[in-house]
C-alpha positions in Angstrom: -38.9 32.9 60.9 -39.1 35.2 57.9 -42.4 36.8 56.8 -44.3 35.8 59.9 -47.4 37.6 61.2 -48.0 39.0 64.7 -50.5 41.2 66.6 -49.5 44.8 67.0 -50.7 46.6 70.2 -53.6 48.1 68.3 -54.6 44.6 67.2 -53.9 45.4 63.5 -52.3 42.5 61.6 -48.9 43.3 60.3 -46.4 41.2 58.3 -42.9 41.1 59.8 -40.0 41.6 57.3 -37.7 39.5 59.6 -38.7 38.0 63.0 -35.5 39.1 64.8 -37.0 39.0 68.3 -38.2 35.5 67.9 -34.8 34.3 66.7 -32.9 36.1 69.4 -35.3 34.8 72.1 -34.9 31.2 71.0 -31.1 31.6 70.9 -30.9 33.1 74.4 -33.1 30.3 75.8 -31.0 27.5 74.1 -27.6 29.2 74.9 -28.4 29.8 78.6 -28.6 26.0 79.1 -26.1 24.7 76.6 -23.2 27.0 75.9 -20.3 29.1 77.1 -18.4 31.7 75.0 -14.8 32.5 74.0 -14.7 36.3 73.2 -12.0 38.3 71.4 -12.3 42.1 71.8 -10.4 44.8 70.1 -10.9 48.5 70.7 -8.3 50.8 69.1 -5.0 49.2 70.1 -6.4 47.2 73.0 -6.9 43.5 72.6 -8.4 41.0 75.0 -9.4 37.3 74.9 -11.8 36.0 77.6 -13.7 32.8 78.1 -16.9 32.7 80.1 -18.5 29.6 81.4 -22.2 28.8 80.9 -22.9 30.3 84.3 -21.0 33.5 83.7 -22.5 34.4 80.3 -25.5 36.8 80.2 -26.7 35.9 76.7 -29.4 38.5 76.8 -26.7 41.2 77.2 -24.3 39.5 74.7 -26.9 39.5 71.9 -28.7 42.7 72.7 -27.3 44.7 69.8 -28.7 42.1 67.4 -32.2 43.1 68.5 -31.7 46.3 66.6 -32.5 44.3 63.5 -36.1 44.5 64.6 -36.1 48.1 63.4 -36.6 46.8 59.9 -40.2 45.9 61.0 -41.1 49.4 62.2 -43.9 51.0 60.1 -41.8 54.1 59.5 -39.3 52.0 57.6 -41.8 49.7 55.9 -41.3 51.2 52.4 -37.6 52.1 52.9 -36.1 48.8 51.7 -35.6 47.1 48.4 -35.9 43.4 49.0 -34.4 40.7 46.8 -33.9 36.9 47.0 -31.1 35.3 45.0 -28.7 32.3 45.2 -25.4 32.9 46.9 -22.7 32.6 44.1 -20.2 31.4 46.8 -22.2 28.6 48.3 -25.4 26.4 48.2 -27.3 29.0 50.2 -30.0 31.5 49.2 -29.8 35.1 50.3 -32.7 37.3 51.2 -31.4 40.9 51.2 -32.9 44.2 52.4 -31.1 47.4 51.1 -32.2 50.8 52.5 -33.2 53.3 49.8 -33.5 56.2 52.3 -32.5 57.0 55.8 -32.8 54.0 58.1 -30.6 52.8 61.0 -30.2 49.4 59.3 -28.5 50.1 56.0 -28.5 46.5 54.8 -29.5 43.1 56.0 -28.7 39.7 54.5 -30.2 36.5 55.7 -28.4 33.4 54.2 -30.5 30.2 54.4 -30.5 26.6 53.1 -33.7 25.4 51.4 -36.3 27.3 53.6 -36.1 30.7 55.2 -36.2 29.1 58.7 -33.0 27.2 58.0 -30.9 30.3 58.7 -27.1 29.8 58.3 -25.9 33.4 58.5 -27.1 36.9 59.1 -25.1 40.0 58.1 -26.2 43.6 58.7 -24.8 47.1 58.5 -26.1 49.6 61.1 -25.4 53.4 61.1 -26.1 56.0 63.7 -25.4 59.7 63.1 -26.1 62.8 65.0 -24.4 66.1 65.6 -21.7 64.8 67.9 -21.4 61.1 67.1 -21.1 58.8 64.1 -21.1 55.0 64.3 -21.1 52.3 61.7 -21.4 48.7 62.9 -21.3 45.5 60.9 -22.9 42.6 62.7 -22.8 38.9 61.8 -24.3 35.8 63.3 -23.4 32.3 62.1 -25.6 29.3 62.8 -25.4 25.5 62.7 -28.6 24.3 61.0 -28.1 20.6 61.6 -30.8 20.5 64.3 -34.4 21.4 65.0 -33.6 25.1 65.4 -30.6 27.1 64.1 -27.9 27.1 66.8 -25.6 30.1 67.1 -22.0 29.2 66.5 -20.3 32.6 66.2 -21.2 36.3 66.4 -19.2 39.3 65.4 -19.7 43.0 65.9 -17.2 45.3 64.2 -17.1 48.9 63.1 -16.0 52.4 63.8 -17.3 55.1 66.1 -16.3 58.8 66.1 -17.1 61.7 68.4 -17.0 65.2 67.1 -13.4 66.5 67.0 -12.0 63.1 67.7 -10.4 60.5 65.4 -12.3 57.4 64.4 -12.1 54.5 66.9 -12.3 51.0 65.4 -13.7 48.1 67.4 -14.4 44.4 67.1 -16.0 41.7 69.2 -16.0 38.1 68.1 -17.7 35.5 70.2 -17.2 31.8 69.5 -20.0 29.7 71.1 -18.8 26.6 72.8 -21.6 24.1 73.1 -21.4 21.8 76.1 
């Protein structure tokens, strides 16, 4: 799933840094037929726990924010990242990391995998959005079970802080535990 090639609209051949769309599409397809979710949401002082059955979950909506990782493949950001591959000192995994050297909405991306890059165990990323009236930092995580043909999403997390001009920072967190049927 890493370093795959695809055709751009102008038929030029480009190399993807990370095939986010392919990964998300395969997860949505599998989850729609095989899983429900237990979600824990915190916004400021508000906390909520919900459980949605397989028929209630719109996985396309649940995982939409993770599609932002595809920004790493845009030509404008092509030379923005330092890329490294190293063993994870805390596990038996390998980490492929992208770290932004300049301005980019994805500040960092780490893909943890077993022996091959398509054996993804975990994805971590930090996203930033800033403009005149709004600032937002999001840390997004996906954890996978790799004991099958394709990685299967087990948990996802979105946390961070958003702040509007003249307002105090508002922390938030969403954790989704995937319940396979």
